C-alpha positions in Angstrom: -7.1 6.4 -12.2 -9.8 9.0 -11.5 -8.8 12.1 -13.3 -7.2 10.5 -16.3 -8.7 7.0 -16.6 -7.8 6.6 -20.3 -4.2 7.7 -19.9 -1.2 5.4 -20.5 -0.3 5.6 -16.8 -3.8 4.6 -15.7 -3.6 1.5 -18.0 -0.3 0.6 -16.4 -2.0 0.6 -13.0 -4.6 -1.8 -14.4 -1.7 -4.0 -15.7 -0.1 -4.0 -12.3 -3.5 -5.0 -10.8 -3.7 -7.9 -13.2 -0.2 -9.0 -12.5 -0.9 -9.0 -8.8 -4.0 -11.2 -9.4 -1.8 -13.7 -11.3 1.2 -13.5 -9.0 0.2 -16.4 -6.8 -1.3 -19.6 -8.0 -1.2 -21.8 -4.8 -2.3 -19.2 -2.2 -4.8 -16.3 -2.0 -3.1 -13.0 -1.6 -5.4 -10.5 0.3 -3.1 -8.3 2.4 -0.5 -6.5 0.3 2.1 -4.0 1.6 3.4 -1.3 -0.8 6.7 0.1 0.3 10.0 1.6 -1.1 13.6 1.7 -0.1 13.6 5.4 0.8 11.3 8.4 1.1 9.7 10.2 -1.8 9.8 7.3 -4.3 6.1 7.3 -4.9 4.7 4.4 -2.8 1.7 6.4 -1.5 0.7 7.5 -5.0 1.2 3.9 -6.3 -0.9 2.3 -3.5 -3.7 4.8 -3.9 -4.0 4.3 -7.6 -3.9 0.5 -7.2 -6.6 0.7 -4.6 -8.8 2.6 -7.0 -8.0 0.2 -9.8 -9.1 -2.8 -7.7 -12.3 -1.0 -6.6 -13.1 -0.1 -10.2 -12.9 -3.8 -11.0 -15.7 -4.4 -8.4 -13.5 -5.7 -5.6 -14.2 -4.7 -2.0 -11.0 -2.8 -1.1 -9.6 -1.4 2.1 -6.6 0.9 2.0 -4.7 1.3 5.3 -2.2 4.1 6.0 0.4 2.3 8.1 3.0 5.1 7.8 2.6 6.2 11.3 5.5 8.6 11.0 4.7 10.6 7.8 1.1 9.7 6.8 -0.3 11.1 3.5 -3.5 9.2 2.7 -5.8 11.7 4.5 -4.6 14.4 2.1 -4.9 12.2 -1.0 -8.5 11.3 -0.2 -9.5 14.5 1.7 -10.3 12.7 5.0 -10.1 13.6 8.6 -7.3 12.0 10.6 -8.3 12.5 14.2 -8.8 8.7 14.6 -7.2 5.9 12.6 -4.9 2.9 12.7 -3.0 4.1 15.7 -6.2 4.7 17.6 -7.4 1.1 17.0 -4.0 -0.5 17.8 -3.8 1.5 21.1 -7.4 0.6 22.0 -8.4 4.2 22.0 -11.1 3.8 19.3 -13.3 1.1 17.8 -12.5 -0.2 14.4 -15.9 0.8 13.0 -15.2 4.5 13.9 -11.9 4.5 11.9 -13.1 3.1 8.6 -13.8 5.9 6.1 -16.1 5.5 3.1 -14.8 7.3 0.0 -16.5 8.8 -3.1 -15.2 5.7 -4.9 -17.6 2.8 -4.8 -16.1 -0.3 -2.9 -13.1 1.6 -1.6 -12.7 2.3 2.2 -9.7 3.9 3.9 -8.3 3.7 7.4 -6.0 6.7 7.9 -3.0 6.6 10.2 -4.6 8.4 13.1 -2.5 10.5 15.5 1.2 9.9 15.2 2.2 7.7 18.2 5.6 7.6 20.0 6.1 3.9 19.3 5.1 3.1 15.6 7.2 0.0 15.3 5.8 -1.5 18.5 2.2 -0.9 17.4 2.7 -2.3 13.9 4.5 -5.4 15.2 1.9 -6.0 17.9 -0.5 -8.9 18.2 -3.3 -6.3 17.8 -2.1 -5.6 14.2 -2.0 -9.2 13.3 -5.5 -9.7 14.7 -6.8 -6.6 12.9 -5.6 -7.9 9.5 -7.0 -11.3 10.2 -10.4 -9.9 11.1 -10.5 -7.5 8.1 -9.9 -10.3 5.7 -13.5 -11.5 6.2 -14.9 -8.1 5.1 -12.6 -7.2 2.2 -11.3 -8.9 -0.9 -8.1 -6.8 -1.1 -6.3 -5.0 1.7 -3.6 -2.6 0.6 -1.2 -1.1 3.1 0.9 2.0 2.6 3.9 1.4 4.8 7.0 3.5 5.7 10.1 3.0 3.5 12.3 0.0 4.5 15.7 1.6 5.0 15.1 4.6 7.4 13.0 2.8 10.0 12.1 -0.8 11.0 8.3 -0.3 10.7 8.0 -1.8 7.2 10.2 -4.7 8.1 7.9 -5.6 11.0 4.8 -5.3 8.7 6.5 -7.4 5.9 6.4 -10.5 8.1 2.6 -10.5 8.6 1.2 -9.6 5.2 0.6 -12.0 2.3 3.0 -10.2 0.0 4.7 -6.9 -0.7 5.3 -4.6 -3.7 8.5 -2.5 -3.9 8.3 0.9 -5.6 11.5 2.1 -7.3 12.1 5.6 -8.5 13.7 5.7 -11.9 17.1 7.4 -11.9 17.0 7.8 -8.1 16.9 4.5 -6.2 20.4 3.3 -5.7 21.4 -0.3 -6.5 23.2 -0.7 -3.2 20.0 0.4 -1.4 18.1 -2.3 -3.3 20.6 -4.9 -2.2 20.1 -3.9 1.4 16.3 -4.0 0.9 16.5 -7.5 -0.7 18.6 -8.8 2.3 16.0 -7.3 4.7 13.1 -8.9 2.9 14.8 -12.3 2.7 15.6 -12.0 6.5 11.9 -11.9 7.4 10.9 -14.4 4.7 8.5 -11.9 3.1 7.1 -12.6 -0.3 7.9 -10.0 -3.0 5.0 -9.9 -5.5 6.9 -7.6 -7.7 8.3 -4.1 -8.2 6.9 -0.9 -9.7 9.3 1.4 -11.6 8.0 4.9 -11.0 8.9 8.3 -12.6 10.2 6.7 -15.7 10.7 9.2 -18.5 9.3 8.3 -21.9 10.1 9.9 -25.2 6.5 10.1 -26.4 3.0 10.1 -24.7 -0.1 8.7 -26.2 -3.6 8.3 -24.9 -4.5 4.6 -24.3 -6.5 3.1 -27.1 -7.2 -0.5 -27.9 -3.5 -1.1 -28.5 -0.4 0.6 -27.3 
């Protein structure tokens, strides 16, 4: 979204942004978790580009790294990670000290903070629920990079307190049986699936985005 804004891939992120905005008619969707079935399927790349896409539209956006086991957003946005989400949830730091401004207008980031010994407990705490509720008054869109669903319970805990979730699938890699397990998990917590993103799909040709493609 930043380095190749006119590319076909960048335009697809804009399409996903639009689809999210039309995904719910009766309720306002502000907190969105982006997750995957397993590791290395592209959820962090997807959520980062989506955050930029919303910010470029003029929305006030907050991106939260809730992967308290293998965080990556501090590397993507070149931020320090001495304090972050884990610091706020464990009452070690004030929220204001953990919100990072970025070079992208209207986009703020909360990194994971130090990796805690109890990620699931922190993410499922009343503090996490209260944090998201309070942040809704300051941001139009809150995107959350969560751990994958199958290896750990963290994303399952988060899925029950967000307005909706997006599932990232890796083309040629994500197994159908894993998707069935993920669907059962999501149904079990009554989470709302806004949609899926098919990542790493090979195409035969590549064109720069023009007026039509």
